[in-house]
N, C-alpha and C positions, 0 to 999 in steps of 0.2 A: 327312662324306669327301665326296670330289668323285670321280667316275668319269674310268674311263682316254678314254672318248669325249670328256667335257668337258675333261681336257687337252690332249687330240690337239685339239681345236677350239680352245682358248685360243693353245695356240701358233702354230695356221697363221692365229689374225688378229693374234698379235702378227708375225710374220714378213709376211703382207698390209699392214698400216698400216706397217711398217716398211721396206719396200720404197716405199711409196708416199711417203714424205715422204723415203726415200732417192733416188728417181727424180726426183723436184722437185728437189732440190739437182744433181743428177748433171746435169741439161737446163739448170742455169740454171751452169753449168760451178764450183759452189763444193766446198770443203772438209768433208768429211764426208758423203761418197754415200751409193751404194747398200749396201756391204757393212755400212760403219760403223753405219748406222742399223738397218740386220736383224739385225745379232751384240747391239747394245743392246738392240732391243727383246726379243729370246729371251733373254736373259742376264735381262731386267726379270722377263719372265714365267716362265721356268726360278723363279726366286729366289722370286716369290712361289706360286709352285705349292708350293712346299720348305716355305716358312711358314705356308701353309692344312693341310699334310698334318702337319708338327710338332704345331702348334696342336690337330692333331683329336686327333693320338692322346696327346697327353701332358696335355690339360685343360689347357693355356697357353693362351698368346694368341696368336693368329696375326698382330698387328703386329711382335712382335718383328724377327726378320729382314727384312720387310719395309721397315720404317722403316731400316735401313739403304741400302736400293737408295741412295736419295734421295740420302745422303753419299755414295756409291761413282761416280755418276753425275756429280755436283758437280766429282769429283776428275777426271774424265775432259774437263767441259768448262772447266774452266780450265788442262789442259794446252794445249788450243785455243788460246787467247788467247796473243798475240806483242805485244811491247810493242818497236817500233819507234821510230828517232830522230824518224819525225815523226807518228808516233800509235800507237795501238794495233789490231792488227786482228787479227778472229777472235771477234768479241764475239757475231754472229750465227749464228756455227758452234756456238759454246760453248751458247748458248738455246738450240740446235738439239737436241745432244746432251741 
């Protein structure tokens, strides 16, 4: 089992790393900036912590819930891609997400 202190540290590190990525995006005036990246990182961290807790509690695989994070975030990235007459925009934003 993961302790409460480890959970708080994990959430803090996820928030910090999301903020660093988001600040770089904000600094370059790109879409999906600070708040978006922080929320994505916190959400992924929370789902991973839940997955670990449930895996330990029910003798299951801790990767079942965490594996679906990739698909969910993929949908967010796909929504950031915009097709315009002259081409496609938002590829870098989708990759960042």
